[in-house]
C-alpha positions in Angstrom: 29.1 -4.2 10.2 28.5 -7.7 9.3 25.8 -10.2 10.3 26.9 -13.4 10.3 23.7 -14.6 9.9 20.5 -15.2 7.4 17.3 -13.8 9.2 13.5 -14.4 8.5 11.6 -11.6 6.0 9.6 -11.1 9.0 12.8 -11.3 11.6 14.7 -9.1 9.0 11.5 -6.3 8.9 11.4 -6.1 13.0 15.6 -5.4 13.5 15.2 -3.4 10.1 12.3 -1.0 12.2 14.4 -0.8 14.8 17.7 0.6 13.1 19.2 -2.6 14.3 21.7 -4.3 11.7 20.5 -7.2 9.2 21.8 -8.8 7.0 20.2 -6.7 4.1 17.6 -4.6 3.5 14.3 -5.6 3.0 12.3 -5.1 -0.3 8.7 -4.3 0.0 7.8 -3.4 -3.7 4.4 -3.2 -4.4 3.6 -5.8 -7.3 0.6 -6.5 -8.8 -0.4 -6.2 -12.3 3.2 -7.8 -13.0 2.4 -10.7 -10.8 -0.4 -11.8 -12.5 0.7 -11.8 -15.4 4.4 -13.5 -14.1 2.1 -16.3 -12.9 0.0 -16.6 -16.4 -3.2 -15.0 -15.4 -5.5 -12.5 -16.5 -5.7 -9.3 -14.5 -9.4 -9.8 -13.8 -8.7 -13.3 -11.9 -5.9 -11.4 -9.8 -9.0 -9.1 -8.9 -11.5 -11.3 -8.4 -10.0 -14.9 -7.4 -8.1 -14.5 -4.2 -6.4 -18.1 -4.9 -4.7 -16.6 -8.3 -3.5 -12.9 -5.7 -1.9 -15.7 -3.5 0.0 -17.9 -5.9 1.3 -14.7 -7.6 2.5 -12.8 -4.8 3.8 -16.2 -3.4 5.9 -16.8 -6.8 7.1 -13.5 -7.6 8.5 -13.1 -3.5 10.6 -16.7 -4.3 11.8 -15.3 -7.8 13.0 -11.8 -6.8 13.9 -11.9 -3.3 10.9 -9.8 -1.3 10.2 -9.9 2.1 6.0 -9.4 2.0 3.4 -10.6 0.7 0.4 -8.9 0.0 -3.1 -8.6 -0.3 -3.4 -5.4 -2.2 -4.9 -5.4 -6.0 -7.3 -1.9 -6.8 -9.1 0.3 -5.1 -12.3 -1.1 -5.8 -12.8 -3.8 -2.6 -14.7 -1.7 -0.5 -16.3 0.3 -2.8 -17.8 -2.8 -4.7 -19.4 -3.9 -1.4 -21.1 -0.1 -0.7 -22.7 -1.1 -4.3 -20.8 0.5 -7.1 -20.9 -1.0 -10.5 -17.1 -1.7 -11.2 -16.0 -3.9 -14.7 -13.9 -6.0 -14.6 -12.3 -6.2 -18.4 -10.5 -9.2 -18.9 -6.9 -8.6 -18.7 -7.3 -4.7 -18.0 -7.8 -2.5 -14.6 -11.0 -2.1 -12.9 -13.6 1.1 -14.0 -15.8 2.4 -11.9 -16.6 5.2 -14.2 -20.2 5.6 -12.0 -20.0 6.7 -9.0 -22.3 5.3 -6.2 -23.3 8.5 -5.0 -24.0 10.5 -8.0 -26.3 12.0 -6.2 -25.5 12.9 -2.3 -29.0 11.7 -0.7 -27.5 8.4 -1.3 -25.6 8.4 1.0 -28.4 8.8 3.7 -29.8 4.9 2.3 -26.7 3.0 1.9 -26.2 0.2 4.1 -22.6 0.3 5.4 -20.7 -3.0 3.5 -19.1 -5.3 6.4 -16.2 -7.3 5.5 -17.0 -11.1 6.8 -19.8 -11.0 3.6 -19.2 -8.4 0.7 -17.9 -10.8 -1.8 -14.8 -8.5 -2.6 -13.9 -7.8 1.2 -14.3 -11.3 2.2 -12.2 -12.7 -0.9 -9.3 -10.3 0.2 -9.4 -11.8 4.6 -9.7 -15.5 2.1 -6.1 -14.1 0.7 -4.7 -13.0 4.3 -5.7 -16.1 5.5 -3.9 -18.9 3.0 -1.2 -15.8 3.4 -0.8 -17.3 7.3 -1.7 -21.0 5.6 1.6 -21.1 3.5 4.6 -18.4 5.1 2.8 -17.0 8.2 5.2 -15.8 11.4 8.4 -16.0 8.4 6.9 -13.3 5.9 5.3 -10.3 6.7 1.7 -10.4 5.2 0.4 -7.6 4.5 -3.8 -6.4 4.2 -5.0 -2.9 2.7 -7.6 -0.8 2.8 -8.9 2.7 1.5 -8.0 5.7 3.5 -11.3 7.6 4.0 -10.5 10.3 2.0 -9.4 7.6 -1.1 -12.6 5.7 -0.5 -15.4 9.0 -0.2 -13.5 9.8 -4.1 -14.3 6.1 -5.1 -18.2 6.9 -4.2 -18.0 10.3 -5.0 -16.4 10.8 -7.7 -12.8 13.3 -7.8 -14.6 16.1 -8.7 -17.7 15.7 -7.0 -15.9 15.5 -3.7 -13.7 18.4 -4.3 -16.4 20.3 -4.9 -18.0 19.1 -1.7 -16.1 20.1 0.3 -17.1 23.5 -0.8 -20.3 22.7 -1.1 -21.5 21.0 1.5 -18.6 20.5 4.1 -21.0 18.7 6.9 -22.0 15.9 4.1 -18.2 15.1 3.3 -17.3 15.3 7.0 -20.6 12.1 7.5 -19.0 10.6 4.4 -15.7 10.3 6.3 -17.3 9.2 9.0 -18.6 6.3 7.3 -15.7 5.4 4.9 -13.4 5.9 8.1 -15.9 3.0 10.1 -15.6 0.5 7.2 -11.6 1.1 6.7 -11.3 -0.2 10.7 -13.8 -2.6 11.0 -11.7 -4.1 7.3 -8.7 -3.4 9.1 -9.8 -5.5 12.0 -11.3 -7.9 10.1 -8.0 -8.6 8.2 -5.7 -8.5 11.2 -7.7 -11.3 12.6 -7.2 -13.4 9.7 -3.4 -13.0 10.2 -2.6 -9.4 8.1 0.9 -8.4 10.1 0.6 -5.0 8.5 -1.8 -2.9 6.9 -1.5 -0.8 4.2 -3.3 2.1 3.5 -4.0 3.8 0.2 -5.1 7.3 0.6 -4.1 8.4 -3.4 -6.2 11.5 -3.7 -4.0 13.2 -0.8 -1.4 14.5 -3.3 -3.5 16.1 -5.2 -4.9 18.6 -2.1 -3.5 21.5 -0.6 -1.6 20.6 2.9 -4.2 22.3 4.8 -7.5 20.5 3.6 -4.8 17.2 3.6 -4.3 18.5 7.0 -8.5 18.4 7.7 -9.7 15.7 5.5 -7.3 12.7 5.2 -5.3 13.2 8.6 -7.2 12.3 11.4 -8.7 10.0 9.4 -5.3 8.1 9.2 -4.9 8.5 11.9 -7.6 7.0 13.6 -7.1 4.1 11.1 -4.0 3.0 12.5 -4.4 3.5 15.8 -7.1 1.6 15.2 -4.2 -0.8 13.7 -1.9 -0.9 16.5 -4.6 -1.8 18.6 -4.8 -4.6 16.7 -1.8 -5.8 17.0 -0.1 -4.9 13.7 2.0 -2.5 11.8 0.8 0.3 9.9 1.8 1.3 6.1 1.0 4.5 4.5 0.9 4.9 0.3 0.2 7.8 -1.1 0.6 8.3 -5.0 2.0 11.5 -5.8 4.7 14.2 -5.3 3.7 14.1 -1.7 7.1 16.4 -0.5 4.3 20.0 0.6 2.6 17.0 3.2 5.9 15.2 4.6 5.6 17.1 8.4 1.8 16.2 8.5 2.2 12.8 7.2 4.9 11.8 10.0 2.0 12.7 12.3 0.1 9.8 10.5 1.0 7.2 12.8 1.9 4.7 10.5 5.3 3.0 11.0 6.4 2.5 7.5 5.6 5.4 4.9 6.0 4.7 1.1 7.5 8.0 -1.1 7.0 7.9 -4.8 10.2 8.7 -6.9 9.7 12.9 -7.3 9.7 13.1 -3.1 13.5 13.6 -2.4 14.4 10.4 -0.2 16.6 12.1 2.4 14.6 14.8 3.3 11.4 12.3 3.6 13.8 10.6 5.9 14.4 14.2 8.0 11.2 14.7 8.1 9.5 11.6 9.5 12.4 11.0 12.2 13.9 8.0 13.0 10.7 6.0 14.3 9.3 5.7 10.7 10.9 3.8 8.4 11.0 5.8 4.6 10.3 3.1 1.8 11.1 3.7 -2.0 11.9 5.3 -4.1 13.4 5.3 -7.5 11.0 6.0 -10.7 9.4 2.6 -11.3 8.8 3.8 -15.0 12.4 5.7 -16.0 14.3 2.8 -13.9 12.8 -0.1 -12.9 10.7 -0.7 -16.6 12.8 0.8 -18.8 16.6 1.2 -17.3 19.1 -1.0 -16.9 20.1 -3.7 -14.3 23.5 -1.5 -13.3 21.1 2.0 -13.6 18.7 -1.0 -10.9 21.3 -1.3 -8.9 23.2 2.1 -8.1 19.4 3.6 -7.7 18.4 0.7 -5.5 22.2 1.9 -3.0 21.6 5.3 -3.5 18.0 5.4 -1.7 19.3 3.2 0.8 22.3 5.5 1.5 19.6 8.7 2.1 16.3 6.7 3.9 18.5 5.9 6.3 19.4 3.0 9.6 16.1 1.8 8.8 14.7 2.8 5.2 12.9 -0.1 3.2 14.2 -0.6 -0.5 11.1 -0.5 -3.0 10.3 1.1 -6.5 8.5 4.9 -6.4 5.0 2.7 -6.9 4.0 -0.8 -8.4 6.2 -2.0 -10.2 5.2 -1.9 -13.9 4.2 -5.0 -15.5 6.7 -6.0 -18.6 9.5 -4.8 -16.3 12.8 -7.0 -17.2 13.4 -10.2 -14.5 16.6 -8.9 -14.7 16.2 -5.2 -13.1 14.4 -6.9 -10.2 17.3 -9.2 -9.5 19.3 -6.0 -10.2 17.7 -4.5 -7.1 17.9 -8.2 -4.8 21.2 -8.5 -5.5 22.2 -4.7 -4.3 20.3 -5.0 -1.5 22.3 -8.3 -1.1 25.6 -6.3 -0.6 24.1 -3.7 1.5 25.0 -4.6 5.0 23.5 -2.3 7.6 
């Protein structure tokens, strides 16, 4: 079915989520390191200066026909404002090597951060505000929060937290409650600043059993997404890794869009999520986008959209790798223009 008009990215997304015809499926590639280097800036500047993040996102959106701008950067926004020591090498990813909650008793003394005054959270709010000034209404603006379980892992350390689940479950629940409160406050602040979508990263969730996910991740994702919807925005879930075993429970999280990695079957995800959740993904960002040829990218893009159903959104299985050939990103955009539903 052809659509004889050109939609704005916001119109394209809204129609796609309803399963209506679009001029092409939306492109929601996540770009961070690639975006920073595309505009010739070091990663430390991208992570710490919202001007760089916004300029980089606007540049790659224009160059590669993306349908979103994103305030996502790294998982340590909230952790830094809780008081965690985060290092920023000049041109590498941030490092949080010493858990803030190395001693569990520290939790009772921690002051809950305020998104409006926390240095790193407020920087993200400024990014969202500037996005709103630049492209608001025409291009979806995505804010970001860490899921409660992911944030707990950032504050406590992954190994410590997984041990705590057995040794001090009540303490874990208290930590997750506090992380959820911060995530909700941060999400609401970003929506008030102009975010249309709130992405939630819960990376550690793919490393736990379905039973642990259902107890320690899912209820908190549901509460955060309920608050996102109440504030008037869409919700997007992103869990790195192989989430095949979690798909039926992820379908209950309350997200409008769920990202899946390349190792998850796109058709199986679509079937598990049903018609009211858009599956986003999911070709291999390394083997296909970074190392493949343009023809491989076109074929993978087309296959993913065919498997993902009428609401599917295009993206690599995770962040676009730094150094990805521009021809491959253009091939993805070309393939989407050839797909009219």
